[in-house]
C-alpha positions in Angstrom: 0.0 0.0 0.0 1.2 3.5 -0.9 0.8 6.8 0.9 -1.6 8.0 -1.8 -3.9 5.0 -1.1 -4.1 6.0 2.5 -4.6 9.7 1.6 -7.3 8.8 -0.9 -9.1 6.7 1.8 -9.2 9.8 3.9 -10.1 12.3 1.1 -13.1 9.9 0.3 -14.6 10.8 3.7 -15.2 14.3 2.5 -17.7 14.9 -0.4 -16.1 18.1 -1.4 -12.6 17.4 -0.1 -10.0 20.2 0.0 -6.5 18.8 -0.1 -3.1 20.4 0.6 0.3 18.8 0.0 3.5 20.2 1.6 6.6 19.1 -0.3 5.1 17.6 -3.5 8.4 17.2 -5.4 7.7 16.2 -9.0 4.1 15.4 -8.2 4.3 11.6 -7.9 1.8 11.5 -5.0 0.0 14.7 -5.7 -1.2 13.7 -9.2 -2.8 10.5 -7.8 -4.9 12.2 -5.1 -8.7 12.5 -5.7 -10.1 15.6 -4.2 -12.4 18.4 -5.4 -9.7 21.0 -4.7 -6.0 20.3 -4.6 -3.2 22.7 -3.7 0.5 21.8 -3.4 3.5 23.7 -2.0 7.0 22.9 -3.5 10.0 25.3 -4.0 12.1 22.9 -6.0 10.5 21.2 -9.0 10.5 21.3 -12.8 6.7 21.4 -13.0 4.3 24.1 -11.9 3.0 23.6 -8.3 0.1 25.7 -7.0 2.6 27.5 -4.7 6.3 27.5 -5.7 7.7 28.4 -2.3 8.8 27.0 1.0 6.2 25.9 3.5 7.4 28.7 5.9 6.7 31.3 3.2 3.3 29.7 2.4 2.1 29.7 5.9 3.3 33.2 6.5 2.2 34.9 3.3 -0.5 32.7 1.6 -2.5 31.6 4.6 -5.6 33.7 3.6 -8.0 33.2 0.8 -10.8 35.5 -0.4 -14.2 34.0 0.2 -16.9 36.2 -1.3 -15.8 39.6 0.2 -14.0 38.2 3.3 -10.5 37.0 3.8 -10.2 33.8 5.9 -7.6 31.2 6.7 -7.3 28.7 3.9 -9.0 25.5 5.1 -8.3 21.9 4.1 -9.8 18.5 5.0 -6.6 16.5 4.4 -3.1 17.8 4.6 -0.1 15.7 3.6 3.4 16.7 4.9 6.4 15.5 3.0 8.7 18.5 3.0 12.1 19.1 4.6 12.8 15.9 6.6 14.2 17.5 9.7 12.2 17.0 12.9 12.1 20.7 13.8 10.7 21.6 10.4 8.2 18.8 10.4 6.9 19.9 13.8 6.7 23.4 12.5 4.8 22.3 9.4 2.4 20.3 11.5 1.8 23.2 13.9 1.1 25.6 11.0 -1.1 23.1 9.2 -3.4 22.6 12.2 -4.6 26.2 11.9 -5.8 25.3 8.3 -7.4 21.9 9.2 -11.1 21.5 9.0 -12.9 20.3 12.2 -12.8 16.6 11.3 -9.8 16.8 9.1 -6.6 14.7 9.0 -2.9 15.5 8.7 -0.7 12.7 7.2 3.0 12.8 7.7 5.3 10.6 5.5 8.6 8.8 6.4 7.9 8.2 10.1 9.4 4.7 10.1 13.0 4.4 8.9 14.3 0.9 9.1 18.0 1.7 9.0 20.0 4.1 11.1 21.6 5.4 7.9 18.2 6.4 6.5 17.4 8.7 9.4 20.6 10.8 9.6 20.0 14.6 9.5 22.2 15.0 6.5 21.3 13.0 3.4 23.9 10.2 2.8 21.6 7.5 1.5 19.3 7.2 -1.5 16.5 6.2 0.9 16.9 9.3 3.1 14.0 9.8 5.5 15.7 12.2 7.9 14.5 12.4 11.5 10.8 12.9 10.8 10.3 10.0 13.3 11.4 12.3 16.2 8.5 14.7 15.5 6.0 11.8 15.3 7.3 10.2 18.5 7.0 13.5 20.3 3.4 14.0 19.2 2.5 10.4 20.1 3.9 10.9 23.6 1.9 14.1 24.1 -1.3 13.3 22.2 -1.6 9.5 22.2 -5.3 9.4 21.6 -5.1 11.7 18.5 -1.8 10.6 16.9 -0.9 7.2 15.4 1.3 5.8 12.7 0.2 3.4 9.9 2.8 0.7 9.1 2.8 1.3 5.4 5.0 3.1 2.8 7.8 4.1 5.2 5.3 4.9 8.0 2.4 7.3 7.6 1.6 9.4 10.6 -2.0 10.3 11.2 -2.8 13.4 13.3 -6.3 14.7 14.2 -7.1 18.1 15.6 -4.7 18.9 18.4 -3.0 22.1 19.6 0.5 22.4 20.9 3.4 24.8 21.5 6.4 24.0 19.3 9.0 22.3 21.5 12.7 23.3 21.7 14.8 21.5 19.1 16.9 20.0 22.0 13.8 18.3 23.3 13.3 16.6 19.9 16.9 15.7 19.4 17.1 14.1 22.8 14.9 11.2 21.6 17.5 8.6 20.8 17.6 6.3 17.8 18.6 3.4 20.1 15.5 3.8 22.2 13.4 4.2 19.0 14.8 1.0 17.5 13.8 -1.0 20.6 10.4 0.6 21.2 9.2 2.0 17.9 5.8 0.2 18.0 4.9 1.9 21.2 6.7 5.2 20.5 4.9 5.6 17.1 1.6 4.1 18.2 2.1 1.8 15.2 -0.9 0.0 13.7 -1.9 -1.6 10.4 -4.1 0.1 7.9 -6.8 -2.5 8.6 -6.8 -1.6 12.3 -7.0 2.1 11.4 -10.0 1.5 9.2 -11.7 -0.4 12.0 -11.2 2.3 14.6 
């Protein structure tokens, strides 16, 4: 199962789904998503994303939309985060996305489950680089266990519902050790199968 299968399962829950993708790259996932409205944010690509800019710039400067004659926060039912794979940026993207999430919406975070230590280094040295996204997901699970889980598919897809939090210091995120994660990742990620997720 691929990340876009999980995302499309979630978008199907909303008749007029609005979808946002942070870090869409060359559009491999984005083009497969079924939603009435689709926006993507990507600064480095050969194609034409909806917003060619960083996520920080988007959330700072493109957060409003004009609805009739009133400006309001852009709102989405499903937001997929696959941007810069550093834990502090992932936490920041999640924090910002929550202000744009509809009442019953979902945030999906890719690359939460690296299987090799080399894949999760903060600097890219491997083709299968996933960075330390997992640290952000572990921190969220620890603090919001009932609202945050991880599906054991396609490199680990984090699922986040409506929560609110203050962005933690980077030292707090970096203090989560790979050795501890390797031994206890099922619990630390609240890891479940897609079938279990559908039956919740």
